[in-house]
MIFI-262452 format. One record per residue (C-alpha): x, y, z; residue in three letters. Coordinates in steps of 0.001 Angstrom, whole numbers. Each point is the difference from the previous one (the first is absolute). Last residue first. Example, Ala and Ser with C-alpha at 12.3 -4.5 7.8 and 13.67 -1.06 7.14 Angstrom:
BEGIN
+---------+---------+---------+--------+
:    east :   north :      up : residu :
+---------+---------+---------+--------+
:   13670 :   -1060 :    7140 :    SER :
:   -1370 :   -3440 :     660 :    ALA :
+---------+---------+---------+--------+
//
This chain:
BEGIN
+---------+---------+---------+--------+
:    east :   north :      up : residu :
+---------+---------+---------+--------+
:   26178 :  -18228 :   -7467 :    ILE :
:   -3019 :    2133 :    -972 :    GLU :
:   -2046 :    -449 :    3166 :    PHE :
:    2964 :    1177 :    2066 :    PHE :
:     445 :    3152 :   -2079 :    ARG :
:   -3550 :    1150 :     701 :    HIS :
:     318 :   -1059 :    3640 :    LEU :
:    3182 :    2002 :     503 :    MET :
:   -1396 :    3050 :   -1823 :    VAL :
:   -3257 :      -2 :    1971 :    ALA :
:    1944 :    -473 :    3233 :    THR :
:    2234 :    2968 :    -753 :    GLU :
:   -3048 :    2201 :    -630 :    ALA :
:   -1744 :   -1268 :    3128 :    ARG :
:    3092 :     773 :    2038 :    SER :
:    2308 :   -2649 :    1441 :    ALA :
:    1223 :     906 :    3474 :    SER :
:    3743 :     540 :     311 :    GLU :
:    2139 :   -2883 :    1256 :    ALA :
:    1507 :    -787 :   -3401 :    PRO :
:     807 :    3625 :    -890 :    ASN :
:    1792 :    -919 :   -3252 :    LEU :
:    2246 :    3057 :       3 :    CYS :
:    1920 :    1349 :   -2983 :    GLY :
:   -1264 :    3558 :     377 :    ASP :
:   -2272 :    -371 :   -3038 :    ASP :
:   -1824 :   -2827 :    1752 :    ASN :
:     777 :   -3686 :    -287 :    GLY :
:   -1975 :   -2633 :   -1819 :    GLY :
:   -2575 :   -2693 :     680 :    MET :
:   -1858 :   -2430 :   -2196 :    LEU :
:    2777 :       0 :   -2593 :    GLY :
:     786 :   -3714 :     191 :    THR :
:    3379 :     651 :    1564 :    GLY :
:   -1345 :    2541 :    2474 :    VAL :
:   -2685 :   -2363 :    1239 :    ALA :
:    2422 :   -2963 :      58 :    TRP :
:    2584 :    1928 :    1993 :    SER :
:   -2779 :    1128 :    2359 :    VAL :
:   -1118 :   -3608 :     418 :    SER :
:    3493 :   -1255 :     797 :    GLU :
:     690 :    2784 :    2509 :    ALA :
:   -3355 :    -105 :    1808 :    ALA :
:     841 :   -2193 :    3013 :    TRP :
:    3372 :    1747 :     333 :    ASP :
:   -1669 :    3408 :     227 :    ALA :
:    1023 :    2550 :   -2628 :    ILE :
:    1625 :    3007 :    1656 :    GLU :
:    3458 :    -999 :   -1248 :    ASN :
:   -1012 :     844 :   -3576 :    LYS :
:    -599 :    3633 :     945 :    ASP :
:    2316 :    1494 :   -2634 :    SER :
:   -1241 :   -2514 :   -2555 :    PHE :
:    2532 :   -2258 :   -1675 :    GLU :
:   -1855 :   -2458 :   -2199 :    PRO :
:   -1502 :   -3137 :    1570 :    LEU :
:    1163 :   -3249 :   -1572 :    GLU :
:   -2790 :   -2001 :   -1519 :    TYR :
:    -927 :   -3671 :     -37 :    SER :
:   -1910 :   -1412 :   -2938 :    ALA :
:   -2953 :   -2290 :     478 :    GLY :
:    -996 :   -3229 :    1672 :    GLY :
:   -3485 :   -1385 :    -180 :    ILE :
:   -2662 :    2648 :    -590 :    ASN :
:   -3500 :     321 :    1373 :    LYS :
:     583 :     283 :    3772 :    MET :
:    3416 :    1491 :    -708 :    ASP :
:   -1613 :    3081 :   -1546 :    TYR :
:   -2355 :     530 :    2908 :    CYS :
:    2904 :    -466 :    2430 :    ARG :
:    2019 :    2590 :   -1927 :    LYS :
:   -2962 :    2391 :     107 :    LEU :
:    -236 :    -374 :    3765 :    ILE :
:    3720 :     594 :     511 :    VAL :
:      31 :    3053 :   -2285 :    ALA :
:   -2974 :    1521 :    1826 :    ALA :
:    1835 :    -477 :    3290 :    GLU :
:    3036 :    1755 :   -1529 :    GLN :
:   -2085 :    2972 :   -1076 :    ARG :
:   -1552 :     284 :    3429 :    SER :
:   -3633 :    -775 :     780 :    ILE :
:   -1842 :    2501 :    2129 :    SER :
:   -1549 :   -1591 :    3099 :    ARG :
:   -3780 :    -162 :     -66 :    ASP :
:    -210 :   -3780 :    -405 :    PRO :
:    2441 :    -729 :    2859 :    ALA :
:    -288 :   -3825 :    -363 :    PHE :
:      93 :    -713 :    3716 :    GLU :
:    -327 :   -3262 :    1974 :    THR :
:    3069 :   -2025 :    -976 :    GLU :
:    1932 :    3202 :    -588 :    SER :
:     460 :    2506 :   -2773 :    TYR :
:   -2004 :   -2415 :   -2083 :    GLY :
:    1218 :   -1740 :   -3102 :    LEU :
:    -798 :     683 :   -3617 :    VAL :
:     558 :   -2156 :   -3100 :    ILE :
:    -670 :   -3219 :    1892 :    GLY :
:   -2893 :   -1159 :   -2155 :    THR :
:   -2271 :    -410 :    3032 :    GLU :
:    1225 :    3304 :    1440 :    CYS :
:    -727 :    1951 :   -3170 :    ALA :
:   -3410 :   -1625 :    -421 :    TRP :
:   -1033 :     810 :    3593 :    SER :
:    1289 :    3545 :    -366 :    VAL :
:   -1970 :     442 :   -3237 :    ALA :
:   -3184 :   -1428 :    1493 :    ASP :
:     245 :    2331 :    3010 :    ALA :
:     837 :    3130 :   -2033 :    TYR :
:   -3439 :    1619 :     122 :    TYR :
:    -171 :    -731 :    3730 :    ASP :
:   -3004 :   -2128 :    1011 :    ASP :
:    2076 :   -3033 :    1038 :    LYS :
:    2005 :    2194 :    2364 :    ASP :
:    3747 :     300 :    -349 :    VAL :
:    1834 :    1365 :    3075 :    ASP :
:     -87 :   -3248 :    1990 :    GLU :
:    1655 :   -1923 :   -2792 :    PHE :
:    -386 :   -3494 :   -1389 :    LEU :
:   -3779 :     -24 :    -224 :    GLN :
:    -252 :   -1894 :   -3256 :    CYS :
:   -2545 :    1578 :   -2299 :    VAL :
:   -2052 :   -2594 :   -1826 :    SER :
:    -139 :   -1597 :   -3425 :    ASP :
:    2546 :    2431 :   -1403 :    VAL :
:       6 :    1563 :   -3443 :    THR :
:    2721 :    1185 :   -2359 :    ALA :
:    -391 :    2214 :   -3036 :    GLY :
:    3776 :     221 :      84 :    GLU :
:     -45 :    3748 :    -581 :    ALA :
:   -2655 :     516 :    2644 :    ARG :
:    2032 :   -1929 :    2588 :    TYR :
:    3121 :    1926 :    -990 :    LEU :
:   -1786 :    3307 :     592 :    MET :
:   -1422 :   -1254 :    3290 :    THR :
:    3478 :   -1076 :    1127 :    VAL :
:    1238 :    3556 :    -534 :    PHE :
:   -2975 :    1740 :    1602 :    MET :
:     269 :   -2047 :    3197 :    ALA :
:    3743 :     629 :     241 :    ARG :
:    -643 :    3717 :    -343 :    THR :
:     799 :    2183 :   -3015 :    VAL :
:    1258 :    3528 :     632 :    ASN :
:   -1616 :    3018 :   -1643 :    GLU :
:    2029 :    1733 :   -2709 :    GLU :
:   -2231 :   -1126 :   -2875 :    PRO :
:   -3230 :    1158 :    1678 :    SER :
:   -2407 :   -1472 :   -2623 :    PHE :
:   -2717 :    2665 :      95 :    PHE :
:   -3335 :     262 :   -1838 :    CYS :
:   -2122 :    -434 :    3161 :    GLU :
:    2195 :   -1819 :    2471 :    GLY :
:    2987 :   -2297 :     196 :    THR :
:    -322 :   -1231 :   -3568 :    GLY :
:     125 :   -3662 :    -880 :    ASN :
:    2847 :   -2419 :    -622 :    MET :
:    -272 :   -3535 :   -1376 :    ILE :
:   -3160 :     641 :   -2028 :    GLY :
:    1758 :    -711 :   -3304 :    LEU :
:    -783 :    3539 :   -1187 :    GLU :
:    1440 :    1456 :    3197 :    TYR :
:    3223 :   -2018 :    -154 :    MET :
:     518 :     889 :   -3671 :    GLU :
:    -685 :    3711 :     466 :    LYS :
:    2228 :     170 :    3076 :    VAL :
:    2787 :   -1687 :   -1984 :    SER :
:    -419 :    2289 :   -3008 :    GLU :
:      45 :    3130 :    2157 :    TYR :
:    2976 :    -890 :    2248 :    TYR :
:    2524 :    2378 :   -1537 :    TRP :
:   -2606 :    2784 :     -16 :    ASP :
:    -451 :    1552 :   -3479 :    ASP :
:   -3663 :    -999 :    -383 :    LYS :
:    -955 :    1385 :    3405 :    LYS :
:   -1155 :   -1792 :    3141 :    VAL :
:   -1362 :    2268 :    2770 :    ASP :
:   -3458 :     797 :   -1417 :    PHE :
:    -700 :   -3659 :    -671 :    PHE :
:   -2209 :   -1321 :   -2810 :    CYS :
:    2627 :   -1240 :   -2427 :    LEU :
:    -569 :    1326 :   -3511 :    LEU :
:    1757 :   -1399 :   -3052 :    GLU :
:   -1700 :   -3386 :     -77 :    GLY :
:   -1634 :     703 :   -3359 :    LYS :
:   -3468 :      62 :    1559 :    GLU :
:    1259 :    2345 :    2717 :    TRP :
:    1339 :    2384 :   -2635 :    LEU :
:   -3389 :     -80 :   -1745 :    ALA :
:   -1705 :     873 :    3282 :    LEU :
:    2376 :    2931 :     372 :    ASN :
:    -990 :    1370 :   -3407 :    GLU :
:   -3645 :    -697 :     803 :    TYR :
:     217 :    2062 :    3175 :    PHE :
:    1925 :    2796 :   -1687 :    LEU :
:   -2898 :     496 :   -2406 :    GLY :
:   -2582 :     -96 :    2773 :    GLU :
:    1743 :    2580 :    2194 :    ASN :
:   -1475 :     -20 :    3520 :    PHE :
:     487 :    3352 :    1738 :    VAL :
:    2603 :      -3 :    2749 :    GLY :
:    1785 :   -2553 :    2193 :    TYR :
:   -2284 :     870 :    2908 :    GLY :
:   -1736 :    3281 :    -838 :    SER :
:    -297 :    1948 :    3234 :    ASP :
:    1902 :   -2401 :    2246 :    GLU :
:    3205 :     145 :   -2014 :    ASP :
:    2076 :   -2525 :   -1934 :    TYR :
:    2777 :    1323 :   -2190 :    GLY :
:     675 :    3713 :    -412 :    VAL :
:   -2744 :    1932 :    1756 :    ASP :
:   -3143 :     667 :   -2063 :    CYS :
:    -643 :   -1067 :   -3595 :    ILE :
:    2005 :   -3163 :    -734 :    ASP :
:   -1426 :   -1779 :   -3042 :    ASP :
:    -997 :   -3577 :     782 :    CYS :
:     943 :   -3345 :   -1508 :    SER :
:    2403 :    -963 :    2793 :    ILE :
:   -2936 :    -622 :    2333 :    ARG :
:   -1973 :   -1969 :   -2590 :    MET :
:    2919 :   -2340 :    -667 :    ILE :
:     585 :    -516 :    3722 :    TYR :
:   -3665 :    -721 :     711 :    ARG :
:     -44 :   -2434 :   -2932 :    LEU :
:    2970 :   -1884 :    1397 :    GLU :
:   -1528 :    -202 :    3484 :    ASN :
:   -3270 :   -1282 :   -1483 :    PRO :
:    1736 :   -2737 :   -2048 :    GLN :
:     107 :     -34 :   -3806 :    LEU :
:    -458 :   -3494 :   -1409 :    LYS :
:   -3159 :    1010 :   -1908 :    PRO :
:    1864 :    2747 :   -1920 :    CYS :
:   -2329 :    1627 :   -2561 :    ARG :
:   -3235 :    -560 :    1844 :    GLU :
:    1789 :     731 :    3277 :    PHE :
:    1192 :    3345 :   -1385 :    ALA :
:   -3489 :     859 :   -1275 :    ALA :
:   -1399 :    -755 :    3451 :    ALA :
:    2489 :    2396 :    1585 :    ALA :
:    -868 :    2716 :   -2522 :    GLN :
:   -3730 :    -404 :     693 :    ALA :
:     644 :     134 :    3743 :    THR :
:    1888 :    3267 :    -526 :    ILE :
:   -3041 :    1563 :   -1677 :    LEU :
:   -2331 :   -1336 :    2705 :    ALA :
:    2177 :    1556 :    2696 :    THR :
:    -266 :    3441 :   -1594 :    SER :
:   -3745 :    -534 :     118 :    TYR :
:     -58 :    -705 :    3696 :    SER :
:    2382 :    2930 :     496 :    THR :
:   -2858 :    2349 :    -771 :    GLY :
:   -1683 :    2049 :   -2710 :    SER :
:   -3114 :    -572 :   -2134 :    ILE :
:   -1490 :     842 :   -3402 :    SER :
:   -3087 :   -1848 :   -1210 :    GLU :
:    -888 :   -2490 :   -2679 :    TYR :
:   -2932 :   -1915 :   -1408 :    LYS :
:   -2628 :    2331 :    1373 :    ASP :
:   -3796 :    -312 :     292 :    SER :
:     106 :   -3474 :    1503 :    ASN :
:    2296 :    1217 :    2761 :    LYS :
:    2653 :   -2617 :     815 :    ILE :
:    2714 :    2216 :   -1471 :    SER :
:    3075 :   -1166 :   -1917 :    VAL :
:    3127 :    2088 :     522 :    VAL :
:    1701 :    3059 :   -1502 :    LYS :
:    2617 :    1331 :    2401 :    LEU :
:    -244 :    3483 :    1454 :    GLU :
:    3024 :    -395 :    2277 :    GLU :
:    1838 :   -3235 :     801 :    GLY :
:    2848 :    -305 :   -2472 :    ALA :
:    2919 :   -1996 :    1386 :    THR :
:    2073 :     102 :    3153 :    LEU :
:    2436 :   -2485 :    1419 :    MET :
:    1070 :   -2103 :    2946 :    ASP :
:   -1661 :    1515 :    3070 :    ILE :
:     870 :   -2074 :    3031 :    GLY :
:    1485 :    2667 :    2214 :    GLU :
:   -1865 :    3258 :    -290 :    GLY :
:   -2434 :    1943 :   -2124 :    ARG :
:   -3721 :    -229 :    -736 :    CYS :
:   -1401 :    1440 :   -3238 :    SER :
:   -2488 :    2837 :     551 :    PHE :
:    2292 :    2768 :   -1231 :    ASP :
:     929 :   -2022 :   -3073 :    SER :
:    3735 :    -642 :    -302 :    PRO :
:    1414 :    1907 :   -2994 :    GLU :
:     228 :   -1523 :   -3470 :    ASN :
:   -1401 :    3174 :   -1586 :    LYS :
:   -3210 :   -1855 :    -913 :    GLU :
:    -545 :    -813 :    3675 :    ASN :
:    1488 :   -2832 :    2030 :    CYS :
:   -1658 :   -2714 :    2055 :    SER :
:    1430 :   -2540 :    2427 :    GLY :
:     640 :   -3727 :    -274 :    VAL :
:    1391 :   -2400 :    2606 :    GLY :
:    1318 :   -3200 :   -1601 :    ILE :
:    -183 :   -2522 :    2850 :    VAL :
:    2983 :   -1989 :    1323 :    ILE :
:    1268 :    2902 :    2090 :    GLU :
:   -3341 :     508 :    1702 :    TYR :
:   -1280 :    3588 :     -74 :    ALA :
:   -2551 :    -756 :   -2738 :    ALA :
:   -1690 :   -2502 :    2356 :    PRO :
:    -391 :    2287 :    1888 :    TYR :
:    -378 :    3754 :    -406 :    TYR :
:    2654 :    2544 :    -914 :    VAL :
:     130 :    2974 :    2352 :    ASN :
:   -2071 :    3103 :    -592 :    GLY :
:   -1247 :    1677 :   -3174 :    GLY :
:   -3506 :   -1351 :     592 :    ASP :
:    -171 :   -2121 :   -3159 :    ASN :
:    1665 :   -3312 :     750 :    GLY :
:    3051 :   -2017 :   -1015 :    CYS :
:   -1866 :   -2255 :   -2408 :    SER :
:     927 :   -3672 :    -187 :    SER :
:    1701 :   -2393 :   -2414 :    VAL :
:     462 :   -3553 :    1291 :    ILE :
:    2152 :   -2443 :   -1974 :    LEU :
:    -740 :   -3723 :     184 :    ALA :
:    2673 :   -2717 :     157 :    GLY :
:   -1478 :   -2227 :    2723 :    LYS :
:    2490 :    1252 :    2601 :    GLU :
:    -897 :    3598 :    -868 :    GLU :
:   -3720 :    -686 :     373 :    ALA :
:     589 :   -1649 :    3360 :    ASN :
:    2045 :    3023 :    1118 :    GLU :
:   -2917 :    2302 :    -847 :    VAL :
:   -2429 :   -2129 :    2004 :    ALA :
:    2445 :     -83 :    2914 :    LYS :
:     356 :    3787 :     -33 :    LYS :
:   -3761 :     486 :    -152 :    LEU :
:    -564 :   -2147 :    3069 :    ARG :
:    2884 :    1651 :    1869 :    GLU :
:   -1323 :    3520 :    -566 :    ASP :
:    2133 :    3038 :    -721 :    ASP :
:   -1701 :    3343 :     414 :    ALA :
:   -2138 :    2385 :   -2056 :    THR :
:   -1929 :   -2587 :   -1973 :    ILE :
:    -352 :    -475 :   -3728 :    GLY :
:   -2014 :     131 :   -3189 :    SER :
:     578 :    -379 :   -3722 :    SER :
:    1329 :   -3542 :     128 :    ILE :
:     969 :   -1592 :   -3334 :    ASN :
:    1320 :   -3575 :     202 :    ILE :
:    2227 :   -1433 :   -2723 :    VAL :
:     770 :   -3646 :    -746 :    LYS :
:   -3466 :   -1176 :    1001 :    CYS :
:    -543 :   -3718 :     412 :    GLY :
:   -3678 :     328 :     926 :    TYR :
:     -98 :   -2150 :    3128 :    VAL :
:    3414 :     298 :    1690 :    ASP :
:    1156 :    3311 :   -1459 :    VAL :
:   -3113 :    2176 :    -138 :    ALA :
:   -1421 :   -2040 :    2870 :    ASP :
:    2698 :    1124 :    2431 :    TYR :
:    -251 :    3655 :   -1055 :    VAL :
:   -3818 :    -155 :     168 :    ALA :
:      50 :   -1391 :    3522 :    ASP :
:    2335 :    2803 :    1037 :    CYS :
:   -2234 :    2640 :   -1598 :    ILE :
:   -3089 :   -1469 :    1665 :    ALA :
:    1652 :      18 :    3419 :    ASP :
:    1335 :    3539 :    -494 :    ILE :
:   -3399 :    1499 :    -520 :    GLY :
:   -3033 :   -1902 :   -1260 :    GLY :
:   -1802 :    3249 :    -782 :    ASN :
:   -3710 :    -191 :    -781 :    LEU :
:   -1481 :    3445 :    -617 :    VAL :
:   -3738 :     706 :     221 :    ALA :
:   -1358 :    2045 :   -2898 :    GLY :
:   -3279 :   -1908 :    -142 :    SER :
:    1135 :   -1609 :   -3263 :    ALA :
:    2918 :   -1456 :    1929 :    LEU :
:    3558 :    1295 :    -149 :    LYS :
:    3171 :   -2059 :    -257 :    THR :
:    3415 :    -568 :    1548 :    TYR :
:    2152 :   -3163 :     158 :    TYR :
:    -768 :   -1294 :   -3483 :    VAL :
:    2506 :   -2187 :   -1819 :    LEU :
:    -335 :     490 :   -3764 :    PRO :
:    2314 :   -2324 :   -1982 :    VAL :
:    1308 :    1795 :   -3082 :    LEU :
:    1442 :   -1946 :   -2941 :    VAL :
:    3242 :     937 :   -1724 :    SER :
:     821 :    -989 :   -3572 :    GLU :
:     583 :    3375 :   -1651 :    SER :
:    1762 :    2039 :    2662 :    CYS :
:    1185 :    3440 :   -1142 :    PRO :
:   -3525 :    1447 :     417 :    SER :
:   -1729 :    2532 :   -2241 :    VAL :
:   -2976 :    2042 :    1169 :    ILE :
:   -2254 :    1378 :   -2761 :    GLU :
:     720 :   -3086 :   -2080 :    GLY :
:   -3641 :   -1059 :    -325 :    ASP :
:     675 :   -3265 :    1845 :    ALA :
:    1269 :    1818 :    3076 :    THR :
:    3246 :    -167 :    1952 :    GLY :
:    1127 :   -2878 :    2197 :    ILE :
:    1497 :    1835 :    2989 :    ILE :
:   -1422 :    3495 :    -495 :    LEU :
:   -3517 :   -1354 :    -501 :    SER :
:     289 :   -2177 :    3092 :    ALA :
:     821 :    2976 :    2241 :    VAL :
:   -3067 :    1888 :   -1198 :    ARG :
:   -2131 :   -3119 :     488 :    THR :
:    1360 :    -494 :    3512 :    GLY :
:    -866 :    3568 :    1010 :    HIS :
:   -3535 :      87 :   -1340 :    GLY :
:   -1923 :    -655 :    3204 :    VAL :
:   -2571 :   -2633 :   -1028 :    SER :
:    2572 :   -2255 :   -1685 :    ASP :
:   -1323 :   -3460 :    -841 :    ASN :
:    1930 :   -2638 :    1936 :    THR :
:   -3078 :   -1740 :    1390 :    ASN :
:     767 :   -3242 :    1843 :    ASN :
:   -3067 :      16 :    2218 :    GLU :
:     946 :     103 :    3670 :    SER :
:    1297 :    3529 :    -347 :    GLN :
:    3226 :    1496 :    1386 :    VAL :
:    2734 :   -2210 :   -1481 :    TYR :
:   -1316 :     -86 :   -3578 :    ASN :
:    1922 :   -2359 :   -2256 :    LYS :
:    1293 :    -173 :   -3557 :    GLY :
:   -1370 :   -1205 :   -3317 :    GLU :
:    2358 :    1038 :   -2756 :    ALA :
:     192 :    3255 :   -1961 :    ILE :
:    2109 :    -144 :   -3158 :    LYS :
:   -2618 :   -1901 :   -1978 :    THR :
:   -2243 :    3002 :     690 :    ASN :
:    1834 :    2179 :   -2512 :    ASP :
:   -1217 :    3206 :    1590 :    PHE :
:   -1864 :    2989 :   -1451 :    ILE :
:   -3485 :    -844 :   -1302 :    ASP :
:     -74 :   -3197 :    2038 :    GLU :
:     364 :    1957 :    3214 :    ARG :
:     904 :   -2453 :    2734 :    VAL :
:      25 :    2219 :    3073 :    ARG :
:    3069 :   -1096 :    1950 :    ILE :
:     256 :    -596 :    3746 :    GLY :
:     592 :    2491 :    2791 :    THR :
:    3732 :    -675 :     377 :    ASP :
:    2567 :   -2762 :     225 :    ILE :
:     800 :    -475 :   -3693 :    VAL :
:    1857 :   -3303 :    -390 :    GLY :
:    1773 :    -168 :   -3329 :    ILE :
:     243 :   -3334 :   -1820 :    ASN :
:    2712 :    -189 :   -2661 :    VAL :
:    -173 :   -1884 :   -3296 :    SER :
:    3372 :    -320 :   -1686 :    ALA :
:     879 :    2271 :   -2895 :    ALA :
:    2048 :    -519 :   -3104 :    TYR :
:    1997 :    2353 :   -2189 :    ALA :
:    -849 :    2803 :    2499 :    ALA :
:   -2640 :    2598 :     304 :    GLU :
:  -11483 :   15476 :   21831 :    THR :
:   -2161 :    1116 :     189 :    MET :
:   -1465 :   -3347 :    1105 :    ILE :
:    3157 :   -1001 :    1807 :    PHE :
:   -1580 :   -2142 :    2721 :    PHE :
:    1765 :     310 :    3331 :    VAL :
:    -348 :   -2748 :    2569 :    LEU :
:     482 :    1189 :    3552 :    SER :
:    2379 :   -1616 :    2442 :    ILE :
:    -906 :     848 :    3579 :    MET :
+---------+---------+---------+--------+
//
């Protein structure tokens, strides 16, 4: 049985407005402390009346760390953000607890994006095991361009979900010595630590304005505030890009590199804004495996920014991975901005629901790609360098009449070029799209890597 765990102990030159979904116990609107224009009307998922007033205290504490307080006692980095309280857990005057559980949290995640237009979602709760409903809700948020920040948990055990998901920023707590807090959960999925012990927060008690509290919930709120500030400053920033920037903006404190006690380390605010500035200037590409001095860096950067090539996973480009025939025609299809009225079922191995179906249909209709047979396209087959040359030559000829002919230089493996590809390979080498290796080989039959493909396409679009 999956049990829901509630972690109770647990400025730029310009700024765009950012809505932050706070999936919690509500927010007590204290006019003597909060700027109430920064708290929007939200939704209660456990009571029939739409009351988002906080009767527990947890959501109000979290809110104060995200947006700060009007009296300046708590300062937030985000100046234009608005909180949307989404209540999944509350307590009645009688003391009875209403907990909507995983269903309420999932509904709140969907609504945060689809109804309230939230760019950031703060979740200070979790479950002990993966759940398909929660996973789909998280994936929907990612597809819609919203970043989820979630607490790792406070029992010192394994990281809870949704924090454990790769596309969620999982936050743990550290003490004043920048050591992982004893209560902070460890394991796969933790991304970073930040302060989470004896934090000053707003209280819902009428007799007290503030109180001191500890827990990963409050660490999460601090990271949410930084994420919102980044979106205010850089509205075009994508969730995967922000996750990368936040992950490389941490001070390593445990094992070298990533570890399951501290993730990437303790969040460094100063380094974060330095890296954000590099991203703004186009000097930071958000892949762990593509470095500034790589020979293919500029081409990968260009193809990624144009939306022609994406990453292969969370913050990775996989430059050495082979490109398939399906991938290659999809890249060209994106570059052309082409559309098809309907998918023509020319091949038995291409289904109309495949991500590359439109691209294959377009490529066949234009004649730039042929099947391996009358019935097979072989979408998963790696494309060779000479095949890529042939396809690019056909693309070029489709838009250009005539053109120079080229004589192929002497490569040591020149005789390995297939007869059907000889003219196209000569053209590709002559125009600079393709070159030999340091050993003097052209390797025409070798599979084209993602790095090589990025360079070929980048050069192709410039001729």
